[in-house]
Backbone as JSON, one array per atom type, in Angstrom:
{
  "sequence": "MELERTALPGIGLCHTFTTARGRRVGVISYYTGERDVLVYDAYDPDTVAEEIHLSAAEADGVADLLSVADVVERLADVERQMHGLITRKIPIDRGSVYDGRTLGETRARTRTGASIVAVVRDGTVIVSPRPDFGFVAGDVIVVVGTDDGTAAVAGLLTDG",
  "N": [[-53.89, -14.37, -18.82], [-55.83, -16.88, -17.55], [-55.66, -18.68, -14.63], [-56.32, -21.72, -13.14], [-56.53, -23.08, -9.92], [-56.19, -26.0, -8.12], [-56.49, -27.78, -5.17], [-54.83, -30.73, -4.21], [-55.33, -32.91, -1.99], [-52.92, -34.24, 0.19], [-51.2, -34.64, -1.87], [-50.46, -32.36, -3.51], [-50.62, -29.51, -5.57], [-52.68, -28.58, -8.38], [-52.39, -26.76, -11.26], [-54.12, -25.28, -13.87], [-54.54, -24.11, -17.23], [-55.63, -22.4, -20.22], [-54.19, -22.19, -23.36], [-53.38, -19.49, -25.67], [-53.98, -20.51, -28.12], [-55.97, -22.26, -27.59], [-55.41, -24.72, -26.33], [-55.59, -26.84, -23.54], [-53.71, -26.96, -20.62], [-51.99, -28.43, -17.9], [-50.34, -28.38, -14.7], [-49.13, -30.43, -12.31], [-48.06, -30.0, -9.12], [-46.15, -31.61, -6.96], [-45.72, -32.26, -3.45], [-43.17, -33.16, -3.09], [-41.58, -31.76, -4.79], [-41.42, -32.61, -7.35], [-42.87, -32.57, -10.66], [-45.7, -32.9, -12.81], [-46.45, -32.43, -16.12], [-49.3, -31.77, -17.87], [-51.04, -32.33, -20.84], [-54.01, -31.68, -22.27], [-56.56, -33.44, -24.12], [-57.37, -32.21, -27.31], [-60.0, -32.24, -28.2], [-61.48, -33.08, -26.09], [-61.57, -31.59, -23.24], [-61.4, -32.65, -20.68], [-59.92, -34.91, -20.67], [-56.74, -36.29, -20.34], [-54.25, -36.11, -22.69], [-51.51, -36.33, -22.92], [-48.85, -36.88, -20.67], [-46.17, -35.64, -18.89], [-43.58, -36.44, -16.85], [-41.59, -34.74, -14.52], [-38.57, -34.56, -12.76], [-37.61, -33.01, -9.62], [-35.3, -31.49, -10.11], [-35.38, -31.3, -12.91], [-37.77, -29.89, -13.23], [-37.05, -27.46, -12.01], [-35.08, -26.68, -13.83], [-36.59, -26.3, -16.21], [-38.23, -24.22, -15.33], [-36.29, -22.24, -14.94], [-35.44, -21.88, -17.6], [-37.76, -20.81, -18.74], [-38.02, -18.49, -17.21], [-35.76, -17.04, -17.91], [-36.29, -16.13, -20.5], [-38.46, -14.51, -19.86], [-37.33, -12.51, -18.19], [-35.52, -11.3, -19.98], [-37.33, -10.38, -21.9], [-38.83, -8.57, -20.37], [-36.83, -6.69, -19.74], [-36.34, -5.75, -22.3], [-38.79, -4.51, -22.81], [-38.68, -2.43, -20.91], [-36.52, -1.06, -21.93], [-37.58, -0.13, -24.37], [-39.48, 1.62, -23.4], [-38.11, 3.59, -22.03], [-36.55, 6.3, -23.07], [-33.31, 6.51, -24.32], [-32.29, 4.69, -22.53], [-30.68, 1.64, -22.36], [-30.09, -1.93, -22.71], [-27.36, -4.13, -22.26], [-25.54, -7.02, -23.04], [-22.84, -8.63, -21.6], [-20.17, -10.75, -21.9], [-18.26, -12.63, -19.51], [-15.17, -13.45, -20.12], [-12.84, -16.22, -20.24], [-9.88, -15.6, -18.56], [-10.45, -12.95, -18.12], [-10.0, -10.08, -16.06], [-11.91, -9.98, -14.13], [-12.84, -12.55, -13.76], [-13.54, -14.68, -11.26], [-13.61, -12.67, -9.41], [-15.52, -10.27, -7.45], [-18.77, -8.67, -7.9], [-18.93, -6.25, -6.48], [-16.27, -5.47, -6.46], [-15.92, -4.43, -9.0], [-16.99, -1.9, -8.99], [-18.75, -0.82, -10.78], [-21.2, 0.69, -11.13], [-20.62, 3.1, -9.77], [-18.39, 3.94, -11.18], [-19.29, 4.12, -13.84], [-22.0, 4.77, -14.04], [-23.88, 3.05, -14.99], [-25.92, 0.12, -14.4], [-25.47, -3.17, -13.17], [-27.75, -5.56, -13.63], [-28.45, -8.21, -13.79], [-27.21, -11.59, -14.0], [-26.42, -14.14, -16.22], [-25.95, -17.46, -15.86], [-24.95, -20.51, -16.92], [-27.48, -20.89, -18.14], [-29.21, -20.1, -16.15], [-30.83, -17.39, -14.63], [-29.64, -14.89, -12.6], [-31.02, -12.55, -10.8], [-30.61, -9.15, -9.9], [-27.92, -9.26, -8.62], [-25.95, -9.48, -5.64], [-23.43, -7.33, -4.08], [-21.38, -9.07, -3.21], [-21.43, -11.1, -5.0], [-19.8, -13.48, -6.96], [-18.08, -13.45, -10.02], [-17.67, -15.74, -12.78], [-15.85, -17.25, -15.46], [-17.64, -17.41, -18.47], [-20.02, -16.44, -17.52], [-22.73, -14.25, -18.35], [-23.19, -10.91, -18.3], [-25.79, -8.69, -17.56], [-26.46, -5.44, -18.29], [-27.83, -2.26, -17.52], [-28.35, 0.97, -18.69], [-27.19, 4.14, -20.01], [-26.08, 4.4, -23.45], [-23.36, 5.13, -23.48], [-22.68, 4.57, -20.8], [-23.16, 1.76, -20.56], [-21.37, 0.86, -22.45], [-19.03, 1.64, -21.22], [-19.03, -0.09, -19.0], [-18.77, -2.5, -20.35], [-16.19, -2.16, -21.39], [-14.77, -1.99, -18.99], [-15.18, -4.56, -17.85], [-14.06, -6.21, -19.77], [-11.53, -5.23, -20.29], [-10.47, -4.54, -17.87]],
  "CA": [[-54.06, -15.81, -18.75], [-56.6, -17.3, -16.38], [-55.05, -19.86, -14.05], [-57.15, -22.4, -12.16], [-55.73, -23.77, -8.91], [-56.96, -27.04, -7.44], [-55.74, -28.49, -4.14], [-54.86, -32.19, -4.29], [-54.97, -33.28, -0.62], [-51.91, -35.27, 0.36], [-50.37, -34.75, -3.09], [-49.9, -31.05, -3.87], [-51.54, -28.6, -6.25], [-52.78, -28.66, -9.83], [-52.7, -25.49, -11.92], [-54.48, -25.49, -15.27], [-54.83, -22.91, -18.01], [-55.85, -22.63, -21.64], [-53.29, -21.34, -24.13], [-54.01, -18.58, -26.63], [-54.45, -21.32, -29.24], [-57.06, -23.1, -27.16], [-55.0, -25.99, -25.71], [-55.64, -26.87, -22.09], [-52.46, -27.48, -20.07], [-51.97, -28.47, -16.44], [-49.1, -28.72, -14.01], [-49.32, -30.94, -10.94], [-46.88, -29.72, -8.28], [-46.16, -32.51, -5.82], [-45.01, -31.76, -2.28], [-41.79, -33.61, -3.2], [-40.86, -30.89, -5.72], [-41.58, -33.14, -8.7], [-43.98, -31.98, -11.4], [-46.25, -33.55, -13.99], [-47.03, -31.49, -17.08], [-50.42, -32.45, -18.52], [-51.61, -31.71, -22.03], [-55.33, -32.28, -22.4], [-57.03, -33.73, -25.47], [-57.89, -31.01, -27.98], [-61.44, -32.35, -28.41], [-62.12, -33.4, -24.81], [-60.73, -30.89, -22.28], [-61.32, -33.37, -19.41], [-59.1, -36.1, -20.87], [-55.32, -36.01, -20.5], [-53.71, -36.78, -23.87], [-50.08, -36.54, -22.73], [-48.36, -36.54, -19.33], [-44.7, -35.64, -18.84], [-43.12, -36.39, -15.46], [-40.32, -34.03, -14.34], [-37.99, -34.6, -11.42], [-37.49, -31.67, -9.05], [-34.22, -30.79, -10.82], [-35.85, -30.99, -14.26], [-38.77, -28.82, -13.1], [-36.29, -26.23, -11.77], [-34.43, -26.32, -15.09], [-37.6, -25.75, -17.12], [-38.63, -22.92, -14.78], [-35.2, -21.32, -15.25], [-35.49, -21.57, -19.03], [-38.88, -19.92, -18.98], [-37.79, -17.2, -16.56], [-34.74, -16.31, -18.67], [-36.99, -15.42, -21.57], [-39.3, -13.49, -19.23], [-36.48, -11.39, -17.74], [-35.01, -10.61, -21.17], [-38.46, -9.67, -22.5], [-39.14, -7.42, -19.52], [-35.79, -5.69, -19.94], [-36.56, -5.15, -23.62], [-39.92, -3.6, -22.64], [-38.18, -1.25, -20.2], [-35.66, -0.34, -22.88], [-38.43, 0.56, -25.33], [-40.23, 2.65, -22.71], [-37.24, 4.63, -21.48], [-35.69, 6.86, -24.11], [-31.91, 6.65, -23.93], [-31.9, 3.6, -21.64], [-30.5, 0.4, -23.13], [-29.49, -3.07, -22.02], [-26.24, -4.71, -22.98], [-25.08, -8.3, -22.48], [-21.38, -8.64, -21.66], [-19.65, -12.03, -21.38], [-17.0, -12.69, -18.76], [-14.36, -14.44, -20.83], [-11.73, -16.83, -19.52], [-8.76, -14.67, -18.56], [-10.88, -11.62, -17.73], [-9.54, -9.72, -14.72], [-13.02, -10.17, -13.18], [-13.11, -13.98, -13.57], [-13.17, -15.02, -9.89], [-13.74, -11.5, -8.53], [-16.92, -9.97, -7.12], [-19.45, -7.52, -8.49], [-18.53, -5.06, -5.73], [-14.92, -5.07, -6.85], [-15.94, -3.69, -10.27], [-17.45, -0.53, -8.75], [-19.3, -0.47, -12.1], [-22.18, 1.78, -11.09], [-19.92, 4.32, -9.36], [-17.43, 4.34, -12.23], [-19.88, 4.28, -15.17], [-23.39, 5.21, -13.98], [-24.74, 1.96, -15.46], [-26.16, -0.88, -13.35], [-25.51, -4.6, -13.49], [-29.05, -5.95, -13.1], [-28.62, -9.66, -13.79], [-26.13, -12.41, -14.53], [-26.89, -15.41, -16.73], [-24.91, -18.47, -15.65], [-25.41, -21.86, -17.28], [-28.91, -20.87, -18.44], [-29.96, -19.62, -14.99], [-30.73, -15.94, -14.46], [-29.51, -14.39, -11.22], [-31.5, -11.17, -10.89], [-30.14, -8.25, -8.84], [-26.85, -9.89, -7.84], [-25.42, -8.69, -4.53], [-22.02, -6.94, -4.27], [-20.45, -10.17, -2.95], [-21.6, -12.11, -6.05], [-18.54, -13.73, -7.67], [-18.15, -13.77, -11.44], [-16.84, -16.82, -13.31], [-15.8, -17.27, -16.92], [-18.87, -17.95, -19.05], [-21.16, -15.61, -17.1], [-23.12, -13.14, -19.22], [-23.63, -9.83, -17.43], [-26.8, -7.83, -18.16], [-26.23, -4.09, -17.79], [-28.8, -1.26, -17.94], [-27.87, 2.35, -18.57], [-27.06, 4.83, -21.29], [-25.16, 3.74, -24.37], [-22.0, 5.39, -22.99], [-22.48, 3.87, -19.53], [-23.06, 0.32, -20.77], [-20.11, 0.64, -23.17], [-17.96, 1.76, -20.22], [-19.01, -1.33, -18.22], [-18.19, -3.52, -21.23], [-14.75, -1.93, -21.39], [-14.27, -2.32, -17.65], [-15.2, -6.01, -17.64], [-13.23, -6.92, -20.74], [-10.14, -4.72, -20.26], [-10.01, -4.39, -16.48]],
  "C": [[-54.79, -16.12, -17.45], [-56.06, -18.64, -15.9], [-55.99, -20.43, -13.0], [-56.24, -23.17, -11.21], [-56.63, -24.75, -8.17], [-56.06, -27.74, -6.44], [-55.92, -29.99, -4.34], [-54.4, -32.7, -2.93], [-54.01, -34.46, -0.55], [-50.96, -35.4, -0.82], [-49.67, -33.43, -3.39], [-50.97, -30.17, -4.48], [-51.56, -28.9, -7.74], [-53.18, -27.29, -10.34], [-53.01, -25.8, -13.37], [-54.78, -24.15, -15.93], [-55.07, -23.32, -19.45], [-54.95, -21.65, -22.4], [-54.07, -20.45, -25.09], [-54.56, -19.34, -27.83], [-55.49, -22.35, -28.84], [-56.69, -24.45, -26.57], [-55.02, -25.86, -24.2], [-54.4, -27.59, -21.58], [-52.57, -27.45, -18.55], [-50.59, -28.8, -15.92], [-49.47, -29.19, -12.61], [-48.0, -30.72, -10.21], [-46.99, -30.58, -7.03], [-45.39, -31.88, -4.66], [-43.53, -32.14, -2.31], [-40.93, -32.7, -4.07], [-40.95, -31.39, -7.15], [-42.81, -32.5, -9.34], [-44.42, -32.93, -12.5], [-46.84, -32.45, -14.86], [-48.09, -32.29, -17.85], [-50.86, -31.65, -19.73], [-52.92, -32.44, -22.29], [-55.68, -32.48, -23.88], [-57.68, -32.48, -26.07], [-59.41, -31.04, -28.12], [-62.21, -32.69, -27.14], [-61.26, -32.81, -23.7], [-60.66, -31.56, -20.9], [-60.43, -34.6, -19.49], [-57.65, -35.69, -21.11], [-54.81, -36.83, -21.69], [-52.24, -37.14, -23.69], [-49.7, -36.09, -21.32], [-46.84, -36.68, -19.35], [-44.29, -35.47, -17.38], [-41.75, -35.71, -15.42], [-39.84, -34.21, -12.91], [-37.92, -33.17, -10.9], [-36.43, -30.86, -9.79], [-34.66, -30.4, -12.23], [-36.88, -29.86, -14.22], [-38.09, -27.48, -12.86], [-35.64, -25.75, -13.06], [-35.4, -25.71, -16.08], [-38.05, -24.37, -16.63], [-37.56, -21.87, -15.07], [-35.22, -20.92, -16.72], [-36.61, -20.59, -19.33], [-38.65, -18.54, -18.37], [-36.73, -16.39, -17.27], [-35.42, -15.5, -19.76], [-37.82, -14.28, -21.0], [-38.48, -12.28, -18.81], [-35.98, -10.6, -18.94], [-36.12, -9.81, -21.83], [-38.83, -8.44, -21.68], [-38.1, -6.32, -19.66], [-35.96, -4.99, -21.28], [-37.73, -4.17, -23.56], [-39.48, -2.31, -21.96], [-37.35, -0.4, -21.16], [-36.49, 0.46, -23.87], [-39.15, 1.75, -24.68], [-39.36, 3.83, -22.26], [-36.28, 5.12, -22.57], [-34.26, 7.02, -23.57], [-31.41, 5.56, -23.0], [-31.8, 2.33, -22.46], [-30.0, -0.71, -22.21], [-28.37, -3.61, -22.9], [-25.85, -6.0, -22.27], [-23.58, -8.39, -22.69], [-20.89, -9.97, -21.09], [-18.39, -11.8, -20.53], [-16.2, -13.83, -19.39], [-13.3, -15.02, -19.9], [-10.54, -15.88, -19.64], [-9.14, -13.24, -18.23], [-10.36, -11.32, -16.33], [-10.64, -9.9, -13.69], [-13.47, -11.62, -13.05], [-12.6, -14.34, -12.17], [-13.25, -13.85, -8.93], [-15.22, -11.16, -8.36], [-17.45, -8.75, -7.86], [-19.01, -6.23, -7.8], [-17.16, -4.55, -6.12], [-14.89, -4.28, -8.16], [-16.21, -2.21, -10.05], [-18.09, 0.05, -10.01], [-20.26, 0.71, -12.04], [-21.51, 3.1, -10.74], [-19.05, 4.84, -10.49], [-18.1, 4.69, -13.55], [-21.29, 4.87, -15.17], [-24.38, 4.16, -14.47], [-24.83, 0.89, -14.37], [-26.14, -2.29, -13.91], [-26.76, -5.14, -12.81], [-29.27, -7.45, -13.06], [-27.35, -10.31, -14.32], [-26.77, -13.71, -15.0], [-25.72, -16.38, -16.62], [-25.5, -19.84, -15.94], [-26.92, -21.91, -17.49], [-29.8, -20.41, -17.3], [-29.74, -18.12, -14.86], [-30.67, -15.62, -12.98], [-29.85, -12.9, -11.31], [-31.01, -10.39, -9.67], [-29.04, -8.9, -7.99], [-26.31, -8.93, -6.79], [-23.96, -8.33, -4.78], [-21.03, -8.07, -4.04], [-20.59, -11.31, -3.97], [-20.3, -12.25, -6.83], [-18.77, -14.12, -9.12], [-17.27, -14.97, -11.76], [-16.89, -16.75, -14.83], [-17.05, -17.98, -17.45], [-20.11, -17.2, -18.62], [-21.45, -14.59, -18.19], [-23.77, -12.1, -18.31], [-24.65, -8.99, -18.19], [-26.72, -6.47, -17.48], [-27.31, -3.17, -18.35], [-28.21, 0.11, -17.7], [-27.89, 3.04, -19.91], [-26.12, 4.04, -22.18], [-23.72, 3.91, -23.89], [-21.71, 4.59, -21.72], [-22.32, 2.38, -19.71], [-21.78, -0.03, -21.54], [-18.94, 0.72, -22.19], [-17.88, 0.5, -19.36], [-18.41, -2.44, -19.06], [-16.66, -3.37, -21.27], [-14.1, -2.33, -20.08], [-14.15, -3.84, -17.47], [-14.3, -6.77, -18.6], [-11.76, -6.49, -20.69], [-9.57, -4.62, -18.85], [-9.82, -2.95, -16.2]]
}
């Protein structure tokens, strides 16, 4: 994808690109953190047909949604490329012995050989969580390893 970047002095930046289906799209990034998503007219690529204003929080939310898909897709690519390496998603249920405890307390990698590479919390992906990262009920843990190793982490997180 070819991305054009245009400085907007005193305002921010505008990034534009053309989708695979030929639609021109732009994103104005204001210094305030707000964003405008621009969809250009299909027949006149210099005319904005639709403009959607996003607050800073909404822009962060959309970015998180898009990055979740990207991380999952990248993990799937790695899984396909590495024979014997799989990813597994494990929920932290209410009542789990690890609800309220840290990643380091699991000793998952030492005990199973599999690695916890991400946590999905409320639609946000936390990549490479640190040992002091605290789990809460509702988190979905993304584990990479062998089938046996990821199954062992699932057992560890669900049974204690």
